[in-house]
C-alpha positions, 0 to 999 in steps of 0.5 A: 500500500502506498503512502496516503499522499503519494501516487497510488501503486495498487490495482483494484476493482470497485463494486458499488451497490445502491437501491432506487425506489420509484425513481429514474436512476439514469434518464436518457439525455435525448428522450428523458426515459430511463435507460433500459435493456429491453431484452434482459429487463435490467435498468442501466446506469452510465459511467457519466451518471456516476462521475456526475454524482461525485463531481456535483457533490464535491461542488456542493461541498465547496459551496457549503463548507468552502472545501476548495475542491478544484473541479475541471468538468462542471455543469454549465450553470457551475461554470458560468462563462467557462463553458468550454475546456479552453475557457476552463484552462484559462480560469486555471491559468489565472488562478495558478500563475506559477504553472500557467504554461504547463497544461498537465500540471494545471489539470492535475490541480483538479481532483476529477482530472486526477481521478477520471482524466481529461481532455483539454482543447486549448491551443498549442502546448496547453492541449492535454489528453490524460487517461483517468486511472479510475474508470466505471463500466460504460453501462451498469445493469441492475442486479434485478429485472425490472418492469418499468411503470408509466407515470403521467405528470401535469404542470401548472404552466402552459406549454404554449400560449394557445393552450388553456391548461398546463402541459401533460407529460409521460415518463417511465419510472423504476419501481425498485432496482438494485443497481451495481456499478463496476469500476477499475483503479489502474496505477499505471494511469495514476502515474500520469494524473498523480492520483493519491490514496487520499484522493481515492479515499475521498472519492469512495466517501463522496460516491457513498454520500452523493447517492445518499444525498441526491436531491432531485425529483428523479434521484432523491429516493436512492440509498447506498448499500454496499461499497467494495474495493477489491485490491490485487496483490500485484497490479498485473493480476486480474480476476474474471468478471468481478461484476458477476460475483454478487447476486440477489435471491428473492424471498418468499417466491417473489419474482425479481420484478416484484421486489420493492425493498431489501426485505424482499431479497437476500444478497448471495456473496458465495461467488465473491467469497470463493474469488477472494480466497485467490492469491491474486487478492490482497484485501477487500476494503468495504463499507455497508449500510446495515450490520446484517449486510456486514455479517453476510459479506464476511461470512465466508472462509476468507473473512480476514480478507475484508477490511473497513474502508479507510475513511470509515475505519 
């Protein structure tokens, strides 16, 4: 394990599980409808959605506590005039005059660049392309099958001056889903962005808290359940299909589409328990929402492999 303020040297894989109740975990930007695999009936959440949770929460912390997290990729509202990467670089140049001519050094001031990488379209020597050491799967399917529900909304405001009443809209809502997000942490890419163990620990804490505190109409009813960081003993090692190591088993004859909360199912960690006994695994850092989840998670013969997340220990 590297020092907390030095560049990480451990390779790991992330499994983050949260549930969502009568909400829209990730709407399609073109249609507004929930991303959905119609063949498998799994709800889908993109990597962009997860990274946005993290960035938006850090920005909110800046406003609430003056935390000073430097963020490169911001929403249009947050950026103001700096709504392009070139403009954002100009802002950083004015703030960090001593490294104003070093594009990579400027971007590495930003926590989201150290985590997720970045591309700068600034001209000449300020053009930068950094691959992020932390990546999430492009699309992350739910652990359960879901039947989407159609939901109609009415608004007070008219959609057109010719209308006498407010507009009516229809959207798809997810009754209940157990979302699993799969991610990777790569020390080879970290050597370029300067990602430290402190950065990574803050990301895990922010990921957990950001889902629990999402406060929009479509995201409010979500809760973090399980967060795992499976650390390899050697950065060249790899386990196959880590995203298949955790399953859920419905209780009392329920179908997956009928699940409405944790009381309706149990987690099956048997494949995870078997996998972490492999010499490829150094440790599994974890945080869970409930004590009974912790007991089930550490129930295998490799219980000593599981250690609390650094930010919660």
